[in-house]
Every structure is written in C-alpha cells, then in structure tokens.
N, CA and C atoms as a LAMMPS dump frame, in Angstrom:
ITEM: TIMESTEP
0
ITEM: NUMBER OF ATOMS
234
ITEM: BOX BOUNDS ff ff ff
-5.0000000000000000e+02 5.0000000000000000e+02
-5.0000000000000000e+02 5.0000000000000000e+02
-5.0000000000000000e+02 5.0000000000000000e+02
ITEM: ATOMS id mol type element x y z
1 1 1 N 7.039 419.137 332.842
2 1 2 C 5.895 418.355 332.441
3 1 3 C 4.875 418.34 333.581
4 2 1 N 3.64 418.645 333.265
5 2 2 C 2.577 418.667 334.267
6 2 3 C 2.04 417.26 334.492
7 3 1 N 1.732 416.962 335.731
8 3 2 C 1.14 415.676 336.088
9 3 3 C -0.37 415.805 336.033
10 4 1 N -1.018 414.949 335.267
11 4 2 C -2.471 414.935 335.178
12 4 3 C -2.969 413.603 335.736
13 5 1 N -3.554 413.611 336.952
14 5 2 C -4.021 412.355 337.532
15 5 3 C -5.157 411.743 336.721
16 6 1 N -5.225 410.443 336.742
17 6 2 C -6.298 409.733 336.058
18 6 3 C -7.522 409.753 336.952
19 7 1 N -8.629 410.229 336.4
20 7 2 C -9.865 410.296 337.171
21 7 3 C -10.418 408.899 337.369
22 8 1 N -10.844 408.545 338.586
23 8 2 C -11.439 407.225 338.799
24 8 3 C -12.606 407.003 337.852
25 9 1 N -12.795 405.755 337.457
26 9 2 C -13.781 405.462 336.423
27 9 3 C -15.193 405.203 336.95
28 10 1 N -15.369 404.997 338.237
29 10 2 C -16.702 404.673 338.764
30 10 3 C -17.648 405.846 338.57
31 11 1 N -18.774 405.59 337.949
32 11 2 C -19.791 406.624 337.756
33 11 3 C -21.049 406.317 338.558
34 12 1 N -21.475 405.048 338.607
35 12 2 C -22.616 404.629 339.423
36 12 3 C -22.054 403.976 340.674
37 13 1 N -22.451 404.468 341.843
38 13 2 C -21.858 404.014 343.1
39 13 3 C -22.925 403.805 344.166
40 14 1 N -22.535 403.049 345.187
41 14 2 C -23.272 402.987 346.439
42 14 3 C -22.561 403.925 347.399
43 15 1 N -23.303 404.748 348.126
44 15 2 C -22.744 405.611 349.161
45 15 3 C -23.063 404.955 350.496
46 16 1 N -22.011 404.539 351.214
47 16 2 C -22.205 403.896 352.525
48 16 3 C -22.636 404.913 353.564
49 17 1 N -23.469 404.468 354.498
50 17 2 C -23.895 405.316 355.607
51 17 3 C -22.711 405.575 356.524
52 18 1 N -22.737 406.686 357.254
53 18 2 C -21.614 407.03 358.128
54 18 3 C -21.615 406.235 359.426
55 19 1 N -22.775 405.893 359.936
56 19 2 C -22.837 405.156 361.195
57 19 3 C -23.085 403.682 360.976
58 20 1 N -23.342 402.987 362.063
59 20 2 C -23.629 401.557 361.983
60 20 3 C -24.986 401.298 361.338
61 21 1 N -25.892 402.241 361.509
62 21 2 C -27.247 402.062 361.013
63 21 3 C -27.435 402.861 359.737
64 22 1 N -28.307 402.4 358.91
65 22 2 C -28.593 403.103 357.664
66 22 3 C -28.18 402.264 356.47
67 23 1 N -28.992 402.319 355.463
68 23 2 C -28.75 401.557 354.249
69 23 3 C -27.901 402.377 353.281
70 24 1 N -27.108 401.7 352.453
71 24 2 C -26.389 402.443 351.413
72 24 3 C -27.381 403.026 350.418
73 25 1 N -26.984 404.118 349.802
74 25 2 C -27.844 404.822 348.843
75 25 3 C -27.138 404.811 347.491
76 26 1 N -27.874 404.496 346.428
77 26 2 C -27.307 404.522 345.079
78 26 3 C -27.114 405.967 344.647
79 27 1 N -26.028 406.202 343.885
80 27 2 C -25.752 407.553 343.425
81 27 3 C -24.995 407.552 342.106
82 28 1 N -24.875 408.736 341.533
83 28 2 C -24.14 408.942 340.285
84 28 3 C -23.066 409.986 340.555
85 29 1 N -21.811 409.655 340.214
86 29 2 C -20.701 410.581 340.409
87 29 3 C -20.764 411.642 339.316
88 30 1 N -20.766 412.898 339.745
89 30 2 C -20.804 414.026 338.826
90 30 3 C -19.393 414.544 338.557
91 31 1 N -18.538 414.571 339.597
92 31 2 C -17.175 415.091 339.453
93 31 3 C -16.292 414.532 340.565
94 32 1 N -14.993 414.542 340.317
95 32 2 C -13.987 414.138 341.302
96 32 3 C -13.068 415.316 341.584
97 33 1 N -12.498 415.366 342.798
98 33 2 C -11.483 416.359 343.118
99 33 3 C -10.616 415.836 344.256
100 34 1 N -9.449 416.464 344.42
101 34 2 C -8.606 416.129 345.561
102 34 3 C -9.256 416.711 346.803
103 35 1 N -9.273 415.945 347.88
104 35 2 C -9.886 416.413 349.12
105 35 3 C -9.007 417.505 349.721
106 36 1 N -9.574 418.653 350.081
107 36 2 C -8.769 419.715 350.668
108 36 3 C -8.164 419.303 352.004
109 37 1 N -8.917 418.551 352.79
110 37 2 C -8.449 418.019 354.069
111 37 3 C -8.936 416.589 354.174
112 38 1 N -8.091 415.706 354.678
113 38 2 C -8.557 414.338 354.89
114 38 3 C -7.922 413.786 356.148
115 39 1 N -8.652 412.867 356.789
116 39 2 C -8.141 412.261 358.004
117 39 3 C -7.447 410.943 357.658
118 40 1 N -6.904 410.289 358.655
119 40 2 C -6.149 409.06 358.437
120 40 3 C -7.016 407.976 357.813
121 41 1 N -8.266 407.867 358.216
122 41 2 C -9.151 406.819 357.701
123 41 3 C -9.763 407.195 356.359
124 42 1 N -9.663 408.445 355.967
125 42 2 C -10.298 408.897 354.741
126 42 3 C -9.407 408.758 353.522
127 43 1 N -9.884 409.28 352.423
128 43 2 C -9.189 409.216 351.15
129 43 3 C -8.684 410.606 350.775
130 44 1 N -7.744 410.662 349.838
131 44 2 C -7.273 411.955 349.374
132 44 3 C -8.112 412.468 348.205
133 45 1 N -9.161 411.724 347.832
134 45 2 C -10.075 412.117 346.76
135 45 3 C -11.487 412.207 347.32
136 46 1 N -12.296 413.047 346.704
137 46 2 C -13.705 413.101 347.043
138 46 3 C -14.505 413.276 345.759
139 47 1 N -15.757 412.852 345.835
140 47 2 C -16.608 412.861 344.656
141 47 3 C -17.87 413.662 344.928
142 48 1 N -18.288 414.396 343.914
143 48 2 C -19.572 415.074 343.958
144 48 3 C -20.592 414.062 343.442
145 49 1 N -21.528 413.661 344.324
146 49 2 C -22.443 412.56 344.009
147 49 3 C -23.882 413.037 344.125
148 50 1 N -24.682 412.664 343.112
149 50 2 C -26.12 412.931 343.136
150 50 3 C -26.81 411.668 343.644
151 51 1 N -27.614 411.8 344.703
152 51 2 C -28.344 410.672 345.272
153 51 3 C -29.812 411.045 345.415
154 52 1 N -30.643 410.022 345.584
155 52 2 C -32.062 410.237 345.873
156 52 3 C -32.409 409.457 347.135
157 53 1 N -32.073 410 348.301
158 53 2 C -32.301 409.269 349.549
159 53 3 C -33.773 409.119 349.921
160 54 1 N -34.629 409.975 349.402
161 54 2 C -36.067 409.931 349.678
162 54 3 C -36.817 410.088 348.367
163 55 1 N -38.089 409.707 348.359
164 55 2 C -38.918 409.933 347.176
165 55 3 C -38.984 411.434 346.886
166 56 1 N -38.923 411.794 345.625
167 56 2 C -39.039 413.184 345.185
168 56 3 C -37.97 414.108 345.774
169 57 1 N -36.786 413.55 346.074
170 57 2 C -35.692 414.374 346.593
171 57 3 C -34.408 414.046 345.846
172 58 1 N -33.678 415.07 345.468
173 58 2 C -32.379 414.907 344.827
174 58 3 C -31.372 415.667 345.674
175 59 1 N -30.33 414.965 346.114
176 59 2 C -29.288 415.57 346.933
177 59 3 C -27.974 415.44 346.183
178 60 1 N -27.272 416.558 346.023
179 60 2 C -25.957 416.563 345.384
180 60 3 C -24.977 417.122 346.401
181 61 1 N -23.983 416.303 346.789
182 61 2 C -23.001 416.75 347.786
183 61 3 C -21.7 415.993 347.626
184 62 1 N -20.655 416.492 348.287
185 62 2 C -19.332 415.877 348.235
186 62 3 C -19.246 414.754 349.258
187 63 1 N -18.707 413.593 348.826
188 63 2 C -18.477 412.449 349.712
189 63 3 C -17.025 412.039 349.609
190 64 1 N -16.46 411.605 350.716
191 64 2 C -15.114 411.048 350.71
192 64 3 C -15.132 409.758 349.887
193 65 1 N -14.11 409.544 349.082
194 65 2 C -14.072 408.367 348.205
195 65 3 C -14.102 407.059 348.982
196 66 1 N -13.669 407.062 350.239
197 66 2 C -13.684 405.84 351.04
198 66 3 C -15.104 405.376 351.356
199 67 1 N -16.101 406.245 351.198
200 67 2 C -17.506 405.867 351.45
201 67 3 C -18.204 405.339 350.214
202 68 1 N -17.524 405.311 349.064
203 68 2 C -18.148 404.904 347.819
204 68 3 C -17.747 403.496 347.425
205 69 1 N -18.718 402.756 346.902
206 69 2 C -18.474 401.415 346.373
207 69 3 C -19.051 401.394 344.972
208 70 1 N -18.236 400.967 343.993
209 70 2 C -18.701 400.949 342.614
210 70 3 C -19.896 400.018 342.468
211 71 1 N -20.934 400.487 341.8
212 71 2 C -22.136 399.691 341.568
213 71 3 C -21.914 398.883 340.291
214 72 1 N -22.016 397.578 340.395
215 72 2 C -21.798 396.7 339.243
216 72 3 C -23.013 395.842 339.018
217 73 1 N -23.353 395.63 337.75
218 73 2 C -24.458 394.744 337.383
219 73 3 C -23.865 393.382 337.057
220 74 1 N -24.142 392.409 337.888
221 74 2 C -23.559 391.078 337.698
222 74 3 C -24.194 390.335 336.544
223 75 1 N -25.374 390.739 336.128
224 75 2 C -26.045 390.024 335.044
225 75 3 C -26.582 390.997 333.995
226 76 1 N -25.697 391.574 333.169
227 76 2 C -26.183 392.511 332.149
228 76 3 C -27.069 391.825 331.136
229 77 1 N -28.032 392.539 330.636
230 77 2 C -28.968 391.986 329.66
231 77 3 C -28.332 391.782 328.3
232 78 1 N -28.96 390.976 327.431
233 78 2 C -28.39 390.716 326.113
234 78 3 C -28.445 391.928 325.2
C-alpha cells in the first residue's frame, strides 16, 4: 500500500522575513513538496508561493514551511 501524505490546507499565507528586519509579505501557495534538504530549524516541507513584494512585481519561489503563517480573516463578511 502506498502512503499518500495529506497536503497542508493553507493557501493564503504570510511569508516571514528571514532576518530581524522586514515585514511579512502576503502570498498564495501554488504547490507543496517535501524539502530535498532541510536543517534542524527548518521543516521537511516547502511551498511554492506567489508573492507581490513590490508594486507591479510578482515573485514565485520555494519557501520553507517554517516561514509561512496561515492568513486568516477574523471577521468574514456576511
């Protein structure tokens, strides 16, 4: 029997900055995969995330799952 991992459900996320400085950037998860290499502080999963860090710019790149925070709307509209 083959094992099929459950893909994380977060689609809209905040991507945390790597250093002490820098604001988180909103993004959309396009795909998930197992990280080929990960360090002790990192995750074994990574996500392909589309972000817009600047006006008129779209960046799509892989981020370690430990840098992502699910974006939640605390007050959804009626």
